DRENDREN-280208 format. One record per atom (N, C-alpha, C): residue number from 0; residue in three letters; atom name; x, y, z. Coordinates in nm, 3 decimals, padded with zeros to 5 digits. Atoms other than C-alpha are relative to their C-alpha. Layout:
  resi  resn  name        X        Y        Z
   NUM   ALA    CA        X        Y        Z
...
This chain:
  resi  resn  name        X        Y        Z
     0   MET     N   00.011   00.146  -00.003
     0   MET    CA  -02.894   06.985   00.722
     0   MET     C   00.058  -00.060  -00.128
     1   ILE     N  -00.058   00.072   00.113
     1   ILE    CA  -02.717   06.739   00.494
     1   ILE     C  -00.097  -00.109  -00.044
     2   LYS     N   00.096   00.097   00.051
     2   LYS    CA  -02.941   06.529   00.270
     2   LYS     C   00.071  -00.107  -00.083
     3   PHE     N  -00.051   00.112   00.080
     3   PHE    CA  -02.854   06.187   00.133
     3   PHE     C  -00.095  -00.117   00.015
     4   LYS     N   00.090   00.115  -00.003
     4   LYS    CA  -03.005   05.841   00.093
     4   LYS     C   00.064  -00.120   00.071
     5   ILE     N  -00.037   00.128  -00.059
     5   ILE    CA  -02.986   05.526   00.302
     5   ILE     C  -00.104  -00.102  -00.044
     6   ASN     N   00.092   00.102   00.053
     6   ASN    CA  -03.139   05.220   00.134
     6   ASN     C  -00.112   00.063  -00.082
     7   ASP     N   00.093  -00.072   00.089
     7   ASP    CA  -03.305   05.456  -00.118
     7   ASP     C  -00.101   00.084   00.077
     8   GLN     N   00.086  -00.086  -00.082
     8   GLN    CA  -03.472   05.643   00.169
     8   GLN     C   00.071   00.133   00.025
     9   GLN     N  -00.059  -00.133  -00.021
     9   GLN    CA  -03.411   06.019   00.188
     9   GLN     C   00.013   00.026   00.150
    10   VAL     N  -00.024  -00.031  -00.140
    10   VAL    CA  -03.254   06.115   00.521
    10   VAL     C   00.071   00.133   00.013
    11   GLN     N  -00.070  -00.125  -00.028
    11   GLN    CA  -03.116   06.428   00.682
    11   GLN     C   00.092  -00.020   00.120
    12   ALA     N  -00.097   00.013  -00.109
    12   ALA    CA  -02.815   06.466   00.908
    12   ALA     C   00.060   00.136   00.033
    13   GLN     N  -00.071  -00.119  -00.042
    13   GLN    CA  -02.642   06.734   01.107
    13   GLN     C   00.145  -00.008  -00.049
    14   PRO     N  -00.143   00.002   00.034
    14   PRO    CA  -02.294   06.836   00.989
    14   PRO     C   00.081  -00.060   00.114
    15   GLY     N  -00.081   00.064  -00.102
    15   GLY    CA  -02.039   06.624   01.172
    15   GLY     C  -00.048  -00.137   00.041
    16   TRP     N   00.051   00.134  -00.029
    16   TRP    CA  -02.262   06.319   01.205
    16   TRP     C   00.068  -00.103  -00.088
    17   THR     N  -00.048   00.110   00.082
    17   THR    CA  -02.147   05.982   01.081
    17   THR     C  -00.121  -00.070  -00.065
    18   VAL     N   00.107   00.077   00.063
    18   VAL    CA  -02.346   05.745   00.860
    18   VAL     C  -00.074  -00.083   00.105
    19   LEU     N   00.064   00.081  -00.103
    19   LEU    CA  -02.410   05.522   01.162
    19   LEU     C  -00.091   00.083   00.089
    20   GLU     N   00.083  -00.088  -00.084
    20   GLU    CA  -02.539   05.808   01.378
    20   GLU     C  -00.128   00.039  -00.073
    21   THR     N   00.118  -00.039   00.079
    21   THR    CA  -02.772   05.916   01.098
    21   THR     C  -00.097  -00.117  -00.014
    22   ALA     N   00.085   00.118   00.013
    22   ALA    CA  -02.900   05.563   01.043
    22   ALA     C  -00.078  -00.024   00.128
    23   ARG     N   00.068   00.023  -00.128
    23   ARG    CA  -02.981   05.529   01.413
    23   ARG     C  -00.106   00.106   00.026
    24   GLN     N   00.100  -00.106  -00.017
    24   GLN    CA  -03.160   05.863   01.415
    24   GLN     C  -00.126  -00.028  -00.080
    25   HIS     N   00.113   00.030   00.087
    25   HIS    CA  -03.385   05.731   01.139
    25   HIS     C  -00.051  -00.144   00.017
    26   GLY     N   00.050   00.134  -00.030
    26   GLY    CA  -03.442   05.387   01.292
    26   GLY     C   00.047  -00.108  -00.094
    27   ILE     N  -00.056   00.099   00.094
    27   ILE    CA  -03.225   05.202   01.039
    27   ILE     C   00.108  -00.079   00.071
    28   ASN     N  -00.093   00.084  -00.077
    28   ASN    CA  -03.039   04.908   01.191
    28   ASN     C   00.129  -00.027  -00.077
    29   ILE     N  -00.133   00.040   00.047
    29   ILE    CA  -02.666   04.864   01.135
    29   ILE     C   00.066  -00.069   00.119
    30   PRO     N  -00.057   00.071  -00.115
    30   PRO    CA  -02.504   04.596   01.356
    30   PRO     C   00.136   00.056   00.041
    31   THR     N  -00.128  -00.047  -00.054
    31   THR    CA  -02.217   04.705   01.580
    31   THR     C   00.039  -00.087   00.120
    32   LEU     N  -00.051   00.065  -00.121
    32   LEU    CA  -01.998   04.553   01.850
    32   LEU     C   00.086   00.096   00.081
    33   CYS     N  -00.096  -00.084  -00.071
    33   CYS    CA  -01.725   04.803   01.936
    33   CYS     C  -00.047   00.145   00.014
    34   TYR     N   00.048  -00.139  -00.004
    34   TYR    CA  -01.942   05.117   01.909
    34   TYR     C  -00.084   00.026   00.124
    35   HIS     N   00.086  -00.046  -00.108
    35   HIS    CA  -02.093   05.307   02.201
    35   HIS     C  -00.004   00.152  -00.007
    36   GLU     N   00.018  -00.144   00.014
    36   GLU    CA  -02.236   05.659   02.199
    36   GLU     C   00.083   00.082   00.098
    37   ALA     N  -00.070  -00.074  -00.104
    37   ALA    CA  -02.044   05.755   02.513
    37   ALA     C   00.148   00.022  -00.029
    38   VAL     N  -00.143  -00.012   00.027
    38   VAL    CA  -01.698   05.717   02.359
    38   VAL     C   00.025   00.023  -00.149
    39   GLU     N  -00.038  -00.021   00.140
    39   GLU    CA  -01.515   05.804   02.039
    39   GLU     C   00.004  -00.134  -00.073
    40   PRO     N  -00.004   00.126   00.075
    40   PRO    CA  -01.556   05.539   01.766
    40   PRO     C   00.143  -00.038  -00.038
    41   SER     N  -00.134   00.047   00.036
    41   SER    CA  -01.255   05.324   01.679
    41   SER     C   00.000  -00.085  -00.127
    42   GLY     N   00.006   00.084   00.120
    42   GLY    CA  -01.377   05.102   01.392
    42   GLY     C   00.070  -00.133   00.016
    43   ALA     N  -00.078   00.122  -00.026
    43   ALA    CA  -01.217   04.799   01.558
    43   ALA     C  -00.066  -00.126  -00.053
    44   CYS     N   00.064   00.127   00.036
    44   CYS    CA  -01.479   04.534   01.485
    44   CYS     C  -00.036  -00.009  -00.147
    45   ARG     N   00.032  -00.010   00.143
    45   ARG    CA  -01.564   04.648   01.128
    45   ARG     C  -00.138  -00.055  -00.037
    46   LEU     N   00.128   00.062   00.030
    46   LEU    CA  -01.909   04.492   01.159
    46   LEU     C  -00.102   00.100  -00.056
    47   CYS     N   00.096  -00.102   00.043
    47   CYS    CA  -02.086   04.822   01.084
    47   CYS     C   00.022   00.044  -00.145
    48   VAL     N  -00.027  -00.037   00.139
    48   VAL    CA  -01.976   04.818   00.719
    48   VAL     C  -00.129   00.029  -00.077
    49   VAL     N   00.109  -00.032   00.093
    49   VAL    CA  -02.205   04.972   00.458
    49   VAL     C   00.061   00.019  -00.138
    50   GLU     N  -00.048  -00.018   00.138
    50   GLU    CA  -02.181   05.010   00.082
    50   GLU     C  -00.041   00.138  -00.050
    51   LEU     N   00.026  -00.128   00.066
    51   LEU    CA  -02.153   05.347  -00.093
    51   LEU     C  -00.003  -00.024  -00.150
    52   ARG     N   00.012   00.021   00.144
    52   ARG    CA  -02.271   05.352  -00.454
    52   ARG     C  -00.015   00.133  -00.073
    53   GLU     N   00.018  -00.112   00.093
    53   GLU    CA  -02.246   05.599  -00.740
    53   GLU     C   00.016  -00.055  -00.140
    54   GLY     N  -00.003   00.062   00.132
    54   GLY    CA  -02.338   05.457  -01.079
    54   GLY     C   00.052  -00.142   00.010
    55   ASP     N  -00.061   00.133  -00.004
    55   ASP    CA  -02.121   05.150  -01.145
    55   ASP     C   00.108  -00.012   00.106
    56   TRP     N  -00.107  -00.003  -00.101
    56   TRP    CA  -01.878   05.251  -00.871
    56   TRP     C  -00.059  -00.024   00.138
    57   SER     N   00.043   00.018  -00.139
    57   SER    CA  -01.910   05.130  -00.512
    57   SER     C   00.120  -00.035   00.086
    58   LYS     N  -00.103   00.040  -00.095
    58   LYS    CA  -01.700   05.078  -00.202
    58   LYS     C  -00.064  -00.027   00.135
    59   VAL     N   00.048   00.035  -00.133
    59   VAL    CA  -01.745   04.935   00.146
    59   VAL     C   00.079   00.081   00.103
    60   VAL     N  -00.065  -00.082  -00.103
    60   VAL    CA  -01.673   05.163   00.444
    60   VAL     C  -00.062  -00.034   00.136
    61   ILE     N   00.058   00.019  -00.132
    61   ILE    CA  -01.724   05.148   00.820
    61   ILE     C  -00.085   00.123   00.035
    62   SER     N   00.095  -00.109  -00.018
    62   SER    CA  -02.029   05.355   00.906
    62   SER     C   00.022   00.080   00.128
    63   CYS     N  -00.017  -00.070  -00.127
    63   CYS    CA  -01.925   05.446   01.261
    63   CYS     C   00.098   00.116  -00.008
    64   MET     N  -00.099  -00.107   00.014
    64   MET    CA  -01.644   05.670   01.132
    64   MET     C  -00.012   00.076  -00.131
    65   TYR     N   00.011  -00.065   00.130
    65   TYR    CA  -01.758   05.767   00.784
    65   TYR     C  -00.092   00.122   00.011
    66   PRO     N   00.081  -00.122  -00.013
    66   PRO    CA  -01.880   06.130   00.775
    66   PRO     C  -00.106   00.011  -00.109
    67   VAL     N   00.107  -00.019   00.098
    67   VAL    CA  -02.205   06.218   00.603
    67   VAL     C   00.041   00.108  -00.100
    68   ALA     N  -00.024  -00.099   00.104
    68   ALA    CA  -02.197   06.418   00.280
    68   ALA     C  -00.123   00.008  -00.089
    69   GLU     N   00.115  -00.022   00.086
    69   GLU    CA  -02.455   06.563   00.048
    69   GLU     C   00.002  -00.097  -00.118
    70   GLY     N   00.016   00.084   00.116
    70   GLY    CA  -02.584   06.317  -00.210
    70   GLY     C   00.053  -00.141   00.010
    71   LEU     N  -00.047   00.138  -00.016
    71   LEU    CA  -02.439   05.995  -00.066
    71   LEU     C  -00.112  -00.099  -00.028
    72   ASN     N   00.094   00.111   00.014
    72   ASN    CA  -02.610   05.669  -00.162
    72   ASN     C   00.055  -00.117   00.082
    73   VAL     N  -00.049   00.099  -00.095
    73   VAL    CA  -02.569   05.426   00.128
    73   VAL     C  -00.094  -00.120   00.003
    74   TYR     N   00.079   00.122  -00.012
    74   TYR    CA  -02.681   05.065   00.145
    74   TYR     C   00.054  -00.082   00.118
    75   THR     N  -00.042   00.064  -00.125
    75   THR    CA  -02.675   04.889   00.480
    75   THR     C  -00.012  -00.152  -00.002
    76   ASP     N   00.027   00.144  -00.001
    76   ASP    CA  -02.783   04.538   00.381
    76   ASP     C   00.009  -00.062  -00.139
    77   SER     N  -00.017   00.053   00.135
    77   SER    CA  -02.671   04.479   00.022
    77   SER     C   00.072  -00.134   00.005
    78   GLN     N  -00.067   00.130   00.003
    78   GLN    CA  -02.530   04.145  -00.088
    78   GLN     C   00.149   00.014   00.029
    79   ARG     N  -00.142  -00.023  -00.027
    79   ARG    CA  -02.179   04.289  -00.083
    79   ARG     C   00.025   00.022   00.148
    80   VAL     N  -00.013  -00.025  -00.144
    80   VAL    CA  -02.227   04.412   00.273
    80   VAL     C  -00.018  -00.129   00.079
    81   LYS     N   00.024   00.127  -00.069
    81   LYS    CA  -02.368   04.076   00.383
    81   LYS     C   00.122  -00.092  -00.012
    82   ASN     N  -00.118   00.085   00.020
    82   ASN    CA  -02.067   03.895   00.234
    82   ASN     C   00.116   00.044   00.090
    83   VAL     N  -00.108  -00.052  -00.085
    83   VAL    CA  -01.821   04.122   00.417
    83   VAL     C  -00.028  -00.034   00.146
    84   ARG     N   00.034   00.030  -00.140
    84   ARG    CA  -02.007   04.077   00.745
    84   ARG     C   00.017  -00.148   00.031
    85   ARG     N  -00.020   00.143  -00.023
    85   ARG    CA  -02.000   03.699   00.703
    85   ARG     C   00.148  -00.031   00.023
    86   TRP     N  -00.144   00.019  -00.019
    86   TRP    CA  -01.621   03.710   00.664
    86   TRP     C   00.043   00.049   00.137
    87   ILE     N  -00.035  -00.056  -00.130
    87   ILE    CA  -01.592   03.932   00.971
    87   ILE     C  -00.047  -00.092   00.112
    88   LEU     N   00.054   00.087  -00.103
    88   LEU    CA  -01.814   03.700   01.174
    88   LEU     C   00.074  -00.134   00.006
    89   GLU     N  -00.083   00.121  -00.002
    89   GLU    CA  -01.610   03.397   01.067
    89   GLU     C   00.129   00.025   00.077
    90   MET     N  -00.122  -00.034  -00.071
    90   MET    CA  -01.298   03.571   01.193
    90   MET     C  -00.025   00.016   00.149
    91   LEU     N   00.033  -00.017  -00.141
    91   LEU    CA  -01.472   03.663   01.517
    91   LEU     C  -00.029  -00.135   00.067
    92   LEU     N   00.025   00.134  -00.054
    92   LEU    CA  -01.586   03.302   01.565
    92   LEU     C   00.132  -00.071   00.031
    93   ALA     N  -00.132   00.059  -00.026
    93   ALA    CA  -01.220   03.200   01.543
    93   ALA     C   00.070   00.071   00.115
    94   GLU     N  -00.069  -00.080  -00.101
    94   GLU    CA  -01.102   03.482   01.768
    94   GLU     C  -00.061  -00.019   00.138
    95   CYS     N   00.066   00.015  -00.130
    95   CYS    CA  -01.363   03.441   02.042
    95   CYS     C  -00.114  -00.102  -00.011
    96   PRO     N   00.100   00.103   00.025
    96   PRO    CA  -01.543   03.109   01.986
    96   PRO     C  -00.095  -00.027   00.116
    97   ALA     N   00.084   00.028  -00.117
    97   ALA    CA  -01.684   03.093   02.341
    97   ALA     C  -00.108   00.105   00.023
    98   SER     N   00.097  -00.108  -00.019
    98   SER    CA  -01.889   03.412   02.305
    98   SER     C  -00.138  -00.038  -00.055
    99   LYS     N   00.137   00.031   00.042
    99   LYS    CA  -02.263   03.337   02.295
    99   LYS     C  -00.056   00.111  -00.088
   100   GLU     N   00.047  -00.115   00.077
   100   GLU    CA  -02.324   03.686   02.158
   100   GLU     C   00.048  -00.008  -00.145
   101   ILE     N  -00.056   00.014   00.134
   101   ILE    CA  -02.093   03.629   01.860
   101   ILE     C  -00.064  -00.118  -00.072
   102   GLN     N   00.064   00.117   00.060
   102   GLN    CA  -02.241   03.285   01.797
   102   GLN     C  -00.141   00.034  -00.049
   103   ALA     N   00.137  -00.036   00.037
   103   ALA    CA  -02.594   03.430   01.791
   103   ALA     C  -00.001   00.095  -00.120
   104   LEU     N  -00.008  -00.095   00.110
   104   LEU    CA  -02.496   03.717   01.562
   104   LEU     C   00.042  -00.070  -00.129
   105   ALA     N  -00.046   00.075   00.117
   105   ALA    CA  -02.313   03.481   01.327
   105   ALA     C  -00.114  -00.084  -00.057
   106   ALA     N   00.113   00.082   00.044
   106   ALA    CA  -02.620   03.255   01.313
   106   ALA     C  -00.101   00.082  -00.080
   107   GLU     N   00.092  -00.088   00.074
   107   GLU    CA  -02.829   03.552   01.195
   107   GLU     C   00.043   00.014  -00.146
   108   TYR     N  -00.053  -00.015   00.135
   108   TYR    CA  -02.603   03.571   00.890
   108   TYR     C   00.031  -00.136  -00.064
   109   GLY     N  -00.020   00.133   00.057
   109   GLY    CA  -02.598   03.195   00.834
   109   GLY     C   00.140  -00.054   00.016
   110   VAL     N  -00.137   00.045  -00.025
   110   VAL    CA  -02.246   03.152   00.970
   110   VAL     C   00.001  -00.089   00.123
   111   GLY     N   00.002   00.094  -00.112
   111   GLY    CA  -02.225   02.841   01.186
   111   GLY     C   00.135  -00.055   00.036
   112   SER     N  -00.136   00.049  -00.026
   112   SER    CA  -01.854   02.764   01.165
   112   SER     C   00.100   00.096  -00.063
   113   THR     N  -00.104  -00.087   00.054
   113   THR    CA  -01.523   02.924   01.073
   113   THR     C   00.109  -00.081  -00.068
   114   ARG     N  -00.111   00.066   00.070
   114   ARG    CA  -01.248   02.831   00.829
   114   ARG     C   00.136   00.045   00.055
   115   PHE     N  -00.124  -00.050  -00.058
   115   PHE    CA  -00.992   03.021   01.037
   115   PHE     C   00.040  -00.081   00.124
   116   ALA     N  -00.052   00.078  -00.113
   116   ALA    CA  -00.774   02.866   01.306
   116   ALA     C  -00.049   00.057   00.133
   117   VAL     N   00.042  -00.038  -00.135
   117   VAL    CA  -00.909   02.873   01.662
   117   VAL     C   00.117  -00.027   00.095
   118   HIS     N  -00.116   00.015  -00.088
   118   HIS    CA  -00.626   02.938   01.909
   118   HIS     C  -00.040  -00.028   00.145
   119   ASN     N   00.047   00.021  -00.137
   119   ASN    CA  -00.829   02.942   02.232
   119   ASN     C  -00.150  -00.021   00.001
   120   PRO     N   00.144   00.031   00.003
   120   PRO    CA  -01.168   02.766   02.244
   120   PRO     C  -00.080   00.067   00.111
   121   GLU     N   00.070  -00.062  -00.113
   121   GLU    CA  -01.249   02.941   02.575
   121   GLU     C  -00.006   00.153  -00.011
   122   GLU     N  -00.010  -00.146   00.012
   122   GLU    CA  -01.186   03.297   02.449
   122   GLU     C  -00.136   00.063  -00.031
   123   GLN     N   00.122  -00.077   00.024
   123   GLN    CA  -01.473   03.550   02.460
   123   GLN     C   00.029   00.142  -00.049
   124   CYS     N  -00.033  -00.140   00.030
   124   CYS    CA  -01.290   03.880   02.404
   124   CYS     C   00.031   00.021  -00.148
   125   ILE     N  -00.028  -00.031   00.141
   125   ILE    CA  -01.291   04.035   02.056
   125   ILE     C   00.105   00.110  -00.015
   126   LEU     N  -00.106  -00.102   00.001
   126   LEU    CA  -01.024   04.291   02.153
   126   LEU     C  -00.045   00.130  -00.067
   127   CYS     N   00.053  -00.122   00.061
   127   CYS    CA  -01.247   04.580   02.047
   127   CYS     C   00.049   00.126   00.070
   128   GLY     N  -00.051  -00.116  -00.073
   128   GLY    CA  -01.102   04.808   02.315
   128   GLY     C  -00.106   00.089   00.059
   129   LEU     N   00.108  -00.084  -00.052
   129   LEU    CA  -01.443   04.941   02.418
   129   LEU     C   00.014   00.019   00.151
   130   CYS     N  -00.018  -00.010  -00.145
   130   CYS    CA  -01.369   04.866   02.784
   130   CYS     C   00.106   00.103   00.037
   131   SER     N  -00.108  -00.094  -00.032
   131   SER    CA  -01.043   05.062   02.780
   131   SER     C  -00.038   00.143  -00.038
   132   ARG     N   00.042  -00.134   00.042
   132   ARG    CA  -01.200   05.354   02.593
   132   ARG     C  -00.099   00.061   00.099
   133   VAL     N   00.096  -00.054  -00.096
   133   VAL    CA  -01.490   05.388   02.837
   133   VAL     C   00.067   00.029   00.133
   134   CYS     N  -00.075  -00.023  -00.123
   134   CYS    CA  -01.248   05.359   03.129
   134   CYS     C   00.077   00.131  -00.007
   135   ALA     N  -00.081  -00.121   00.017
   135   ALA    CA  -01.032   05.638   02.989
   135   ALA     C  -00.085   00.124  -00.025
   136   GLN     N   00.073  -00.118   00.047
   136   GLN    CA  -01.286   05.868   02.824
   136   GLN     C  -00.120   00.038   00.087
   137   VAL     N   00.118  -00.028  -00.082
   137   VAL    CA  -01.587   05.836   03.058
   137   VAL     C   00.034   00.002   00.148
   138   VAL     N  -00.034   00.010  -00.143
   138   VAL    CA  -01.451   05.722   03.396
   138   VAL     C   00.123   00.084   00.033
   139   GLY     N  -00.122  -00.076  -00.023
   139   GLY    CA  -01.111   05.888   03.359
   139   GLY     C   00.102  -00.073   00.084
   140   ALA     N  -00.089   00.077  -00.087
   140   ALA    CA  -00.933   05.605   03.539
   140   ALA     C   00.122  -00.056  -00.073
   141   ASN     N  -00.109   00.060   00.078
   141   ASN    CA  -00.716   05.460   03.259
   141   ASN     C   00.054  -00.127   00.067
   142   ALA     N  -00.040   00.121  -00.070
   142   ALA    CA  -00.714   05.130   03.446
   142   ALA     C   00.009  -00.122  -00.091
   143   ILE     N   00.002   00.113   00.093
   143   ILE    CA  -00.751   04.909   03.136
   143   ILE     C   00.074   00.039  -00.126
   144   SER     N  -00.072  -00.027   00.125
   144   SER    CA  -00.529   04.882   02.832
   144   SER     C   00.012  -00.127  -00.083
   145   THR     N  -00.029   00.113   00.086
   145   THR    CA  -00.447   04.659   02.538
   145   THR     C   00.149  -00.031   00.013
   146   VAL     N  -00.138   00.039  -00.028
   146   VAL    CA  -00.131   04.467   02.618
   146   VAL     C   00.047  -00.104  -00.101
   147   GLY     N  -00.055   00.096   00.094
   147   GLY    CA   00.094   04.281   02.372
   147   GLY     C  -00.036   00.032  -00.144
   148   ARG     N   00.023  -00.021   00.143
   148   ARG    CA   00.083   04.251   01.993
   148   ARG     C  -00.039  -00.130  -00.067
   149   GLY     N   00.034   00.117   00.080
   149   GLY    CA  -00.053   04.017   01.729
   149   GLY     C  -00.082  -00.101   00.076
   150   VAL     N   00.076   00.106  -00.067
   150   VAL    CA  -00.176   03.683   01.862
   150   VAL     C   00.018   00.005   00.151
   151   HIS     N  -00.023  -00.012  -00.143
   151   HIS    CA  -00.040   03.779   02.205
   151   HIS     C  -00.075   00.118   00.061
   152   LYS     N   00.072  -00.116  -00.050
   152   LYS    CA  -00.260   04.087   02.235
   152   LYS     C  -00.112  -00.043   00.094
   153   GLN     N   00.107   00.028  -00.094
   153   GLN    CA  -00.496   04.090   02.532
   153   GLN     C  -00.039   00.126   00.076
   154   ILE     N   00.051  -00.112  -00.078
   154   ILE    CA  -00.702   04.321   02.749
   154   ILE     C   00.030  -00.024   00.147
   155   GLY     N  -00.027   00.013  -00.142
   155   GLY    CA  -00.596   04.388   03.106
   155   GLY     C   00.048   00.131   00.057
   156   ALA     N  -00.060  -00.119  -00.061
   156   ALA    CA  -00.441   04.634   03.346
   156   ALA     C   00.132   00.030  -00.071
   157   PRO     N  -00.130  -00.031   00.060
   157   PRO    CA  -00.134   04.820   03.216
   157   PRO     C   00.109  -00.091   00.055
   158   TYR     N  -00.108   00.093  -00.033
   158   TYR    CA   00.163   04.580   03.214
   158   TYR     C  -00.052  -00.128   00.066
   159   MET     N   00.066   00.119  -00.056
   159   MET    CA  -00.088   04.311   03.327
   159   MET     C   00.021  -00.011   00.151
   160   ILE     N  -00.011  -00.004  -00.146
   160   ILE    CA  -00.044   04.420   03.689
   160   ILE     C  -00.126   00.065   00.055
   161   PRO     N   00.124  -00.058  -00.056
   161   PRO    CA  -00.372   04.473   03.882
   161   PRO     C   00.027   00.138   00.061
   162   THR     N  -00.025  -00.138  -00.037
   162   THR    CA  -00.410   04.843   03.956
   162   THR     C  -00.106   00.055   00.095
   163   ASP     N   00.096  -00.064  -00.090
   163   ASP    CA  -00.568   05.049   04.231
   163   ASP     C  -00.064   00.123  -00.065
   164   LYS     N   00.068  -00.107   00.073
   164   LYS    CA  -00.666   05.305   03.965
   164   LYS     C  -00.144  -00.039  -00.032
   165   CYS     N   00.136   00.048   00.026
   165   CYS    CA  -00.973   05.089   03.903
   165   CYS     C  -00.089   00.038   00.117
   166   VAL     N   00.092  -00.042  -00.106
   166   VAL    CA  -01.268   05.234   04.097
   166   VAL     C  -00.117  -00.096   00.014
   167   ALA     N   00.104   00.104  -00.008
   167   ALA    CA  -01.482   04.920   04.049
   167   ALA     C  -00.138   00.053  -00.035
   168   CYS     N   00.129  -00.058   00.040
   168   CYS    CA  -01.755   05.120   03.873
   168   CYS     C  -00.082  -00.097  -00.085
   169   GLY     N   00.070   00.098   00.082
   169   GLY    CA  -01.840   04.831   03.640
   169   GLY     C  -00.036   00.047  -00.140
   170   CYS     N   00.031  -00.050   00.135
   170   CYS    CA  -01.863   05.048   03.326
   170   CYS     C   00.056  -00.092  -00.108
   171   CYS     N  -00.063   00.088   00.098
   171   CYS    CA  -01.625   04.816   03.142
   171   CYS     C  -00.081  -00.127  -00.020
   172   VAL     N   00.082   00.121   00.008
   172   VAL    CA  -01.843   04.516   03.223
   172   VAL     C  -00.130   00.030  -00.073
   173   THR     N   00.128  -00.039   00.059
   173   THR    CA  -02.158   04.702   03.117
   173   THR     C   00.009   00.016  -00.151
   174   VAL     N  -00.009  -00.027   00.143
   174   VAL    CA  -02.032   04.807   02.772
   174   VAL     C   00.060  -00.114  -00.081
   175   CYS     N  -00.063   00.111   00.071
   175   CYS    CA  -01.849   04.483   02.685
   175   CYS     C  -00.103  -00.073  -00.086
   176   PRO     N   00.102   00.059   00.089
   176   PRO    CA  -02.032   04.342   02.379
   176   PRO     C  -00.009  -00.151   00.006
   177   THR     N   00.001   00.146  -00.003
   177   THR    CA  -01.944   03.978   02.449
   177   THR     C  -00.004  -00.058   00.141
   178   GLY     N   00.000   00.049  -00.137
   178   GLY    CA  -01.945   03.956   02.827
   178   GLY     C   00.136  -00.045   00.049
   179   ALA     N  -00.134   00.047  -00.036
   179   ALA    CA  -01.572   03.882   02.831
   179   ALA     C   00.058   00.073   00.121
   180   MET     N  -00.061  -00.079  -00.107
   180   MET    CA  -01.493   04.160   03.077
   180   MET     C  -00.039  -00.050   00.139
   181   ARG     N   00.040   00.052  -00.131
   181   ARG    CA  -01.681   03.983   03.358
   181   ARG     C   00.108  -00.089   00.061
   182   SER     N  -00.103   00.091  -00.050
   182   SER    CA  -01.406   03.722   03.384
   182   SER     C   00.136   00.068   00.014
   183   ARG     N  -00.128  -00.071  -00.006
   183   ARG    CA  -01.126   03.981   03.348
   183   ARG     C   00.002   00.107   00.107
   184   PHE     N   00.012  -00.115  -00.089
   184   PHE    CA  -01.250   04.232   03.603
   184   PHE     C   00.095  -00.008   00.119
   185   ASP     N  -00.086   00.014  -00.118
   185   ASP    CA  -01.062   04.093   03.904
   185   ASP     C   00.148   00.007  -00.036
   186   ALA     N  -00.139  -00.008   00.044
   186   ALA    CA  -00.742   04.075   03.698
   186   ALA     C   00.043   00.145  -00.023
   187   VAL     N  -00.028  -00.142   00.020
   187   VAL    CA  -00.769   04.450   03.632
   187   VAL     C   00.003   00.073   00.133
   188   ARG     N   00.015  -00.074  -00.126
   188   ARG    CA  -00.879   04.566   03.975
   188   ARG     C   00.101  -00.046   00.104
   189   GLY     N  -00.091   00.032  -00.109
   189   GLY    CA  -00.609   04.581   04.241
   189   GLY     C  -00.071   00.013   00.133
   190   VAL     N   00.059  -00.016  -00.133
   190   VAL    CA  -00.669   04.588   04.614
   190   VAL     C  -00.007   00.149   00.032
   191   PRO     N   00.013  -00.143  -00.030
   191   PRO    CA  -00.810   04.934   04.701
   191   PRO     C   00.089   00.042   00.117
   192   LYS     N  -00.091  -00.050  -00.103
   192   LYS    CA  -00.580   05.148   04.916
   192   LYS     C  -00.065  -00.001   00.138
   193   VAL     N   00.068  -00.004  -00.129
   193   VAL    CA  -00.846   05.178   05.186
   193   VAL     C   00.001  -00.137   00.065
   194   VAL     N  -00.005   00.136  -00.054
   194   VAL    CA  -00.848   04.797   05.224
   194   VAL     C   00.139  -00.028   00.053
   195   LEU     N  -00.136   00.020  -00.044
   195   LEU    CA  -00.471   04.791   05.248
   195   LEU     C   00.026   00.072   00.133
   196   ALA     N  -00.018  -00.079  -00.121
   196   ALA    CA  -00.485   05.063   05.512
   196   ALA     C  -00.063  -00.069   00.121
   197   HIS     N   00.068   00.069  -00.109
   197   HIS    CA  -00.738   04.874   05.725
   197   HIS     C   00.073  -00.129   00.037
   198   GLY     N  -00.068   00.126  -00.025
   198   GLY    CA  -00.546   04.551   05.682
   198   GLY     C   00.132   00.017   00.074
   199   ALA     N  -00.130  -00.024  -00.063
   199   ALA    CA  -00.229   04.711   05.809
   199   ALA     C  -00.012   00.029   00.149
   200   ARG     N   00.017  -00.034  -00.140
   200   ARG    CA  -00.383   04.800   06.145
   200   ARG     C   00.014  -00.122   00.091
């Protein structure tokens, strides 16, 4: 077992665990949006940041991908961590201002508005890619992808053409942290082949 400290509390972790996994095993809350135990972490939302300290030295890292090590000193709710999360939440408020989940989370940190430009007041998607990862890694359908770049990036079927690879399992809707996938589901799912076959008779 690997021993280190989280918020000055001695914890133990299995080799290969991340800081986030260890914190959850010990009932220590670290907020996340793009993380789910069923898929590989991507660090897309950055909300799970924590601070590592050693004497006068410190740095902020994402806990969902940072591996545990003997003797680490981790702080999950320091002032530096809170400041970083506020910046992240301001950016998320600009990126997906219509998301009630983001609004509620931002309010917890005292963030009620954003200084960044809002391009689409109706947007809910944070582009975390959790839907596409669960579709690929758990369902095995690969029916969802990230399309475009920069401000034109969006979630949808490959090439934005509805696909019959979607099995309508609803996993993408279930894991979506903002509820955005509910309105995108029909744009991803094509007409099942069995329906086409019946319709052709």
